[in-house]
C-alpha positions in Angstrom: 0.4 -0.1 0.2 2.7 2.5 0.8 4.9 1.4 -2.4 1.7 2.4 -4.6 1.5 5.5 -2.8 5.2 6.4 -3.2 4.5 5.2 -7.0 1.5 8.0 -7.4 3.9 10.5 -5.8 6.8 10.0 -8.1 4.4 9.7 -11.4 3.0 13.0 -10.1 6.1 15.1 -9.8 7.1 13.7 -13.3 4.3 14.6 -14.6 4.9 18.1 -13.3 8.5 17.9 -14.6 7.3 16.8 -18.3 4.5 19.3 -17.9 6.8 22.1 -17.0 9.8 21.4 -19.9 6.6 21.4 -22.2 6.0 24.6 -21.3 9.7 26.0 -21.7 10.1 24.2 -25.1 6.7 26.1 -26.6 7.9 29.0 -25.5 11.1 28.8 -27.1 9.3 27.4 -30.3 10.8 24.0 -30.4 8.9 21.0 -31.4 6.7 19.7 -28.7 7.9 16.1 -29.4 11.8 16.0 -29.3 13.4 12.6 -29.6 16.9 12.0 -28.9 18.7 12.1 -32.2 22.0 10.6 -33.1 24.7 12.8 -34.9 28.3 11.8 -36.1 31.9 13.4 -35.3 31.8 15.9 -37.8 28.1 17.2 -36.5 29.4 17.1 -32.9 32.5 19.5 -34.2 30.0 21.6 -36.0 27.9 21.9 -32.5 31.0 22.6 -30.7 31.9 25.1 -33.4 28.7 26.9 -33.1 28.6 26.9 -29.3 32.0 28.7 -29.1 31.0 31.4 -31.6 28.1 31.7 -29.5 30.4 32.8 -26.4 32.3 35.2 -28.1 32.6 38.8 -26.4 30.3 40.4 -28.2 27.6 38.1 -28.3 25.0 37.3 -25.8 24.7 33.5 -24.8 21.1 33.7 -24.9 20.4 32.8 -28.5 17.3 30.4 -28.1 15.0 34.1 -28.0 11.4 34.1 -28.0 10.1 34.4 -31.4 6.3 35.2 -30.3 5.2 37.5 -33.5 3.7 39.6 -30.9 6.6 39.9 -29.1 8.5 41.0 -32.9 6.0 43.7 -33.5 5.7 45.1 -30.1 9.5 45.2 -29.9 10.0 46.7 -33.5 7.0 49.3 -33.1 8.6 50.6 -30.1 12.2 51.1 -31.4 10.7 53.1 -34.7 8.7 54.9 -31.7 11.7 55.7 -29.9 13.6 56.6 -33.0 11.0 59.2 -34.0 10.6 60.8 -30.2 14.7 61.4 -30.8 14.2 62.6 -34.1 11.8 65.1 -32.9 14.1 66.5 -30.1 17.4 66.8 -32.0 18.2 66.3 -35.6 21.9 65.0 -34.3 21.1 61.2 -34.4 20.0 60.7 -38.2 22.7 58.1 -38.7 20.6 55.5 -36.6 18.3 55.5 -39.5 20.5 52.8 -41.4 19.4 50.4 -38.7 16.0 50.2 -39.8 15.8 48.8 -42.5 18.0 45.4 -42.6 16.6 45.3 -38.7 13.2 45.1 -40.5 14.5 42.9 -43.2 16.2 40.2 -40.3 12.7 40.3 -38.2 10.9 39.4 -41.3 13.0 36.8 -42.5 13.0 35.2 -38.7 9.2 35.4 -38.4 9.1 33.5 -41.7 11.2 30.8 -40.6 9.9 30.5 -37.3 5.9 30.7 -37.6 5.2 27.4 -39.7 1.7 26.6 -39.0 0.9 30.4 -39.9 2.4 31.7 -42.9 0.0 34.9 -42.7 1.8 36.3 -39.5 5.3 37.1 -41.2 2.8 38.4 -44.3 1.0 40.9 -41.9 4.4 42.1 -40.0 5.4 43.2 -43.3 2.4 44.8 -44.5 1.9 46.8 -41.3 5.1 48.1 -41.0 5.9 48.3 -44.9 4.7 52.2 -45.1 7.0 53.0 -42.2 10.1 51.2 -43.9 9.4 53.7 -47.0 10.2 56.4 -44.9 13.6 55.7 -44.0 16.3 55.7 -46.2 18.1 52.5 -47.2 20.7 51.2 -50.0 19.8 49.8 -53.5 20.6 46.1 -52.4 18.0 46.4 -49.2 15.1 47.6 -51.5 15.8 44.3 -53.6 15.8 42.5 -50.4 12.6 44.0 -49.0 11.1 43.1 -52.7 13.1 39.4 -52.5 11.6 38.3 -48.8 8.0 38.4 -50.3 8.9 36.2 -53.1 9.1 32.7 -53.7 11.1 32.6 -56.5 14.4 30.6 -56.4 16.6 34.1 -56.7 14.9 35.2 -54.1 15.5 32.2 -52.0 19.3 32.6 -53.1 19.3 36.4 -52.0 17.9 35.4 -48.2 20.7 32.9 -48.0 23.1 35.6 -48.9 21.7 38.4 -47.1 21.8 36.1 -44.2 25.6 34.8 -44.6 26.9 38.5 -44.2 26.2 41.1 -41.3 25.4 44.2 -42.0 27.9 47.0 -41.3 26.5 50.4 -40.0 28.8 53.7 -39.4 27.5 55.5 -36.1 28.8 58.6 -34.5 30.0 58.1 -30.5 26.9 59.9 -29.5 24.2 57.9 -31.3 26.0 54.6 -30.2 25.6 55.7 -26.7 22.1 56.6 -27.0 21.5 53.2 -28.8 22.9 51.7 -26.1 20.7 53.2 -23.4 17.9 52.3 -25.2 18.8 48.4 -25.6 19.7 48.5 -22.0 16.6 50.1 -20.4 14.0 49.4 -22.9 14.4 46.6 -25.7 13.7 42.9 -25.5 16.2 40.6 -26.1 14.8 40.0 -29.3 16.2 43.2 -30.8 19.6 42.8 -29.1 20.1 39.3 -30.4 19.5 40.6 -33.9 22.0 43.3 -33.7 24.4 41.4 -31.9 24.3 38.4 -34.7 23.4 40.4 -38.1 25.0 43.7 -37.1 28.5 45.0 -37.0 28.6 48.6 -36.0 31.4 50.9 -36.3 31.6 53.4 -33.9 33.3 56.9 -36.3 35.8 58.7 -34.3 35.3 62.4 -34.8 36.9 65.5 -33.3 34.1 67.9 -31.8 31.8 69.5 -33.4 32.4 67.7 -36.9 30.3 65.1 -38.6 30.8 61.4 -40.0 32.2 62.0 -43.5 30.5 58.9 -45.1 31.8 59.6 -48.4 35.4 59.0 -47.8 35.0 55.4 -46.1 36.2 52.2 -47.2 32.4 50.8 -45.9 29.5 52.8 -46.6 26.5 51.4 -44.3 26.2 47.5 -46.0 27.7 44.1 -46.1 30.3 43.5 -44.1 31.3 39.3 -44.4 31.4 36.8 -41.4 34.5 35.2 -42.4 38.0 36.1 -44.7 36.4 35.8 -47.7 34.4 39.0 -47.6 35.5 40.2 -51.1 34.1 37.0 -52.6 31.1 36.7 -50.8 29.8 40.6 -51.4 30.5 40.3 -54.7 28.3 36.8 -55.3 25.8 38.8 -53.4 25.7 42.1 -55.6 26.2 39.4 -58.6 22.8 37.9 -57.5 21.1 41.2 -57.5 22.0 42.8 -60.3 21.0 39.8 -62.2 17.5 39.7 -60.3 17.4 43.2 -61.6 18.1 42.2 -65.3 15.6 40.6 -65.8 12.3 41.8 -67.4 10.1 42.7 -64.0 6.7 40.0 -63.9 3.6 41.8 -63.9 1.4 41.0 -60.9 -2.1 40.4 -62.2 -5.6 40.1 -60.8 -8.9 39.2 -63.0 -12.7 39.6 -62.2 -14.3 37.4 -64.6 -17.5 35.2 -64.1 -19.1 38.8 -63.3 -23.2 38.9 -64.7 -22.6 43.0 -64.3 -20.4 45.4 -66.4 -17.7 46.3 -64.3 -17.1 50.0 -64.5 -14.2 51.2 -62.6 -11.7 49.4 -60.0 -8.4 50.2 -57.6 -5.9 47.6 -55.9 -3.8 47.9 -53.1 -1.1 45.4 -53.1 0.1 46.7 -49.7 -2.8 46.7 -47.9 -4.1 43.4 -49.5 -7.5 44.8 -51.1 -9.2 45.5 -54.2 -12.6 47.5 -54.9 -14.7 47.6 -57.6 -18.1 49.2 -59.4 -20.9 47.8 -60.8 -24.3 49.7 -61.6 -24.1 51.4 -58.0 -22.1 49.1 -55.4 -18.8 49.2 -54.6 -17.2 45.6 -53.9 -14.6 45.2 -51.6 -12.4 42.1 -51.6 -9.2 40.6 -50.3 -6.4 39.8 -52.9 -5.9 36.6 -51.5 -8.9 33.7 -51.5 -10.7 32.9 -48.9 -8.8 35.7 -46.4 -10.6 38.1 -44.1 -10.4 41.7 -45.4 -8.3 43.6 -42.4 -10.4 44.8 -39.9 -13.4 42.4 -41.0 -14.6 39.8 -39.0 -15.7 37.2 -41.3 -14.6 36.1 -44.9 -16.3 37.6 -47.8 -17.0 40.6 -49.8 -17.9 44.2 -48.5 -20.6 45.6 -50.3 -21.3 49.6 -50.3 -24.8 50.6 -51.7 -24.6 54.2 -50.9 -24.2 55.5 -54.5 -27.0 56.3 -56.8 -25.5 55.4 -59.9 -22.3 53.8 -61.6 -18.8 55.1 -60.1 -16.3 56.6 -62.4 -13.0 56.6 -60.1 -11.5 55.5 -56.5 -8.6 56.8 -54.1 -7.6 55.2 -51.3 -5.9 57.5 -48.2 -3.7 55.0 -46.7 -3.0 57.1 -43.6 -6.5 57.0 -42.7 -8.1 54.1 -44.2 -10.6 55.9 -46.1 -11.6 54.5 -49.7 -13.1 57.9 -52.0 -15.3 57.3 -55.1 -16.1 59.3 -57.5 -19.7 58.8 -59.1 -22.2 60.1 -61.9 -24.6 60.9 -59.0 -22.6 64.3 -58.9 -21.2 63.3 -55.6 -17.9 61.9 -53.9 -18.3 59.4 -51.2 -15.7 58.6 -48.3 -15.8 54.6 -46.7 -13.9 54.1 -43.6 -12.4 50.8 -44.3 -11.6 49.8 -40.6 -15.4 50.1 -39.6 -17.0 49.7 -43.4 -19.2 52.6 -42.8 -19.9 55.8 -44.8 -18.3 58.9 -43.3 -18.7 61.6 -45.3 -20.7 62.9 -48.9 -19.2 65.6 -50.8 -21.7 67.7 -52.6 -20.6 70.7 -54.8 -20.7 70.2 -58.2 -23.6 70.1 -60.8 -22.9 67.5 -63.4 -20.9 63.9 -62.7 -18.0 63.6 -61.0 -15.6 62.0 -63.3 -11.8 61.7 -61.3 -11.0 62.1 -57.6 -7.5 62.0 -56.4 -5.9 62.4 -52.3 -2.7 63.9 -51.8 0.5 61.8 -50.5 0.2 63.5 -46.8 -3.6 62.7 -46.5 -4.6 66.5 -46.0 -6.5 67.1 -48.9 -8.8 65.9 -51.5 -9.1 66.6 -55.4 -12.5 65.9 -57.4 -13.0 66.7 -61.2 -16.2 66.9 -62.6 -18.4 67.1 -66.2 -18.8 70.9 -65.5 -15.3 71.6 -66.2 -14.1 72.5 -62.8 -11.6 71.1 -60.3 -12.9 71.2 -56.6 -10.3 71.0 -53.5 -11.6 69.4 -50.3 -11.2 69.3 -46.5 -11.3 65.2 -45.7 -12.1 66.2 -41.8 -15.3 68.7 -42.6 -16.0 67.7 -46.0 -16.3 71.2 -47.5 -14.7 72.8 -50.5 -11.6 74.6 -49.7 -10.9 76.1 -52.9 -12.8 76.0 -56.7 -10.6 75.7 -59.8 -12.6 76.8 -62.9 -9.6 77.4 -65.5 -10.9 74.3 -68.2 -13.4 74.7 -70.7 -14.3 70.9 -71.3 -14.5 68.2 -68.4 -11.8 66.9 -66.5 -10.3 63.9 -67.4 -7.4 63.0 -65.3 -6.3 64.1 -61.7 -2.9 63.6 -59.6 -1.3 65.2 -57.0 2.6 66.2 -56.7 4.3 64.1 -54.0 5.1 67.1 -52.1 1.6 67.3 -51.7 1.2 70.9 -52.7 0.8 70.7 -56.4 -1.5 69.2 -58.8 -2.0 68.8 -62.0 -5.2 68.1 -64.2 -6.2 67.0 -67.7 -9.1 67.6 -69.8 -10.9 67.4 -72.9 -10.1 70.9 -73.5 -6.6 68.8 -74.5 -4.8 71.5 -72.2 -2.6 70.2 -68.9 -3.2 72.6 -66.0 -0.8 72.6 -63.1 -2.2 74.1 -59.8 -1.3 74.9 -56.3 -3.6 74.4 -53.5 -3.0 78.1 -52.4 -4.3 79.8 -55.6 -6.8 79.0 -58.0 -4.6 80.4 -60.8 -2.6 77.9 -62.5 1.1 78.1 -62.0 1.5 75.8 -65.3 -0.5 75.4 -68.4 1.1 72.5 -71.1 -0.4 72.7 -74.7 1.1 70.6 -77.1 -1.4 67.6 -76.5 -4.0 66.7 -79.7 -6.6 65.7 -77.9 -8.3 64.3 -74.6 -5.8 63.8 -71.9 -7.0 60.6 -70.3 -3.8 59.9 -67.7 -1.3 62.1 -65.9 1.3 61.2 -63.2 4.1 62.9 -61.7 7.3 61.1 -61.3 8.2 59.6 -57.9 11.2 62.2 -57.7 8.5 65.2 -58.3 10.8 66.0 -61.4 8.3 65.2 -64.3 4.8 65.3 -65.1 3.6 62.3 -67.8 0.4 62.9 -69.7 -1.1 61.1 -72.0 -4.7 59.9 -74.1 -6.4 60.2 -77.2 -3.4 61.3 -79.4 -1.6 58.1 -78.7 1.6 59.8 -77.4 3.2 59.8 -74.0 4.4 63.3 -72.9 7.2 63.7 -70.4 7.2 67.4 -68.9 10.1 69.0 -67.3 8.0 70.9 -64.3 11.0 73.6 -63.7 11.4 74.4 -67.4 8.0 74.3 -67.8 8.1 72.8 -71.2 8.2 69.4 -73.0 11.1 67.1 -71.9 10.7 64.3 -73.9 7.6 63.0 -76.7 7.1 59.2 -76.8 5.6 57.8 -79.8 3.5 54.9 -78.2 1.9 53.2 -80.8 -1.5 52.9 -82.5 -3.9 52.9 -79.6 -5.6 55.3 -77.2 -3.7 55.5 -73.9 -5.8 55.2 -70.8 -3.2 54.9 -67.9 0.3 55.7 -67.0 2.2 54.6 -63.9 5.7 55.4 -62.8 8.2 52.5 -60.9 10.3 53.5 -58.2 12.7 56.1 -60.2 12.2 58.9 -62.4 13.3 56.9 -65.4 11.0 53.8 -65.4 7.1 54.4 -66.8 4.2 51.9 -67.7 1.7 52.6 -70.3 -1.6 51.0 -70.7 -3.2 51.3 -74.5 -6.3 50.2 -75.6 -5.5 47.1 -77.3 -4.7 45.7 -73.8 -0.8 46.0 -73.7 1.4 47.4 -71.1 4.5 48.8 -72.5 7.1 49.5 -70.1 9.6 52.4 -70.6 13.0 53.7 -70.0 13.2 57.2 -70.3 16.5 58.2 -70.4 17.7 55.7 -73.1 14.4 57.5 -75.6 16.0 60.3 -77.9 13.4 62.6 -79.0 15.2 62.8 -82.8 13.8 58.8 -83.3 11.1 58.1 -85.3 10.1 55.2 -83.5 10.7 54.7 -80.2 10.8 50.9 -78.6 9.8 50.1 -75.2 11.9 47.8 -72.9 9.5 45.7 -71.8 5.6 45.0 -73.9 3.5 42.8 -71.5 0.1 41.6 -73.4 -2.9 41.4 -70.7 -6.0 38.9 -70.9 -8.7 41.8 -69.9 -9.4 45.0 -69.5 -7.0 47.1 -67.0 -9.1 48.9 -64.4 -5.8 50.0 -62.7 -2.2 49.8 -62.2 0.2 50.5 -59.5 3.8 50.4 -58.2 4.3 48.0 -55.2 7.5 45.5 -54.2 9.2 46.7 -57.7 6.7 45.1 -59.8 3.9 46.7 -61.8 0.3 45.6 -60.5 -2.7 45.4 -62.8 -6.6 44.8 -61.8 -8.1 43.4 -64.8 -11.9 43.0 -66.3 -13.3 40.4 -68.3 -16.6 42.4 -69.1 -16.6 45.5 -71.7 -16.3 48.9 -70.0 -16.1 53.0 -71.0 -15.7 53.5 -74.7 -12.7 56.1 -75.9 -13.0 57.2 -79.0 -10.9 60.1 -81.2 -13.9 61.9 -81.9 -16.5 61.8 -78.8 -13.9 63.6 -76.3 -15.8 61.8 -73.4 -15.2 58.5 -72.4 -18.2 58.3 -70.4 -20.9 60.2 -72.2 
């Protein structure tokens, strides 16, 4: 009897120990069932080498850090908030920005490898923080890596492996280094410390008092410092892989709406936030890009449908800062919908005729609408009131776009003119007159140096904003051009024409004197283009199978 009792107590203690061990392993992201594993002599030597490497002076012994996605997300968000506070107090610590993007890449890769059961976790982390990352300056290599970690191609996998075989070399001033150490010791979670210890080589630039760090004359800029002695060979391999990946023609992300019982009038896609939107009849449908996945902020799987408009919708715009969707309609109104609560926020009234175009400023402070009444209105998103009326065009407005600085915008019209305005003055600051037909599309370059326009005359015109005149004329083919989209710089531009062809141009290689201009890449699309945007270093196209608006050379309006 006594022996039985002792056995039960022993068994109970063993169960408790097993439960404690299982809980510990789960927190450390180890598999639940770990079995002894036989290893040979070479594997033992490798493990001993790794163990000795972990114990070196500039590393920490706690290598099996918790890769809980909540902790990683919180730690990174906290670091970004701290960095913003530092910059608000002083501009002395700008060199700390060089840490942000490589840190983001390593955390993403860590989540990707650790969260085997739920691959949505790293994707959500990527989408959530990408708008913040894009505000920080980073080198070409890191921009390529950000695109690579979001791809499953073989080249991307190899690029990630090479990225993980190097340390990232960062130059910091002594004061920035001390500030970073203080933050890490007082506020940072071990996950950030481990990443910085393992994957970064931080060099403290000794400077004389009052002098800044001269980065131009250093052997290493912020970049890659290999782990081993063959650093030049590994770095060359990494750069060659990136260049080979970049020289290959960029693929186009295509999402086609098919099997629709109704004609689709317009649409918009935002790959960064994972949704697309389109209109048929008077309905607006918001859907997730990934099938059978919930929209962000939605409680259930499925489309969200808005029925507030009284007629078809001609154009959409998305305000990323506030997650607001804007729609311009034939019912003479523009409406604002909140994509966090999926409710109508405001109706903007003021135009006397259908509203054809809508655009939102990059800083989220202003909204533009263009109408068949030939006027452009500037609106406040907060009050839904007209801030300014622009009335220099003589026919309907057919294109609108904001300058990257949000202070200027351009409008194109069926009167064949393109006018450039400032938000503070109803008088045009530029007038571009060479178009020989309705201007259906206009886009400022990312750097704000150029304005690209196109339309019925089948020619792409690049305007130099400082000189106030045409810089380049691209003979794009024999079809009307309805969409333009810049790439990630002021040198790459894509156009879409009515024959369902997308052409990508390298404008720095085009000569005005040539009789014929050849695009860099040509893509034949399987449907009609609703919208085109540039994200993750690729062009994205939302397509519809059903027929849409008719564009003709004689009838200046695509809507009437």
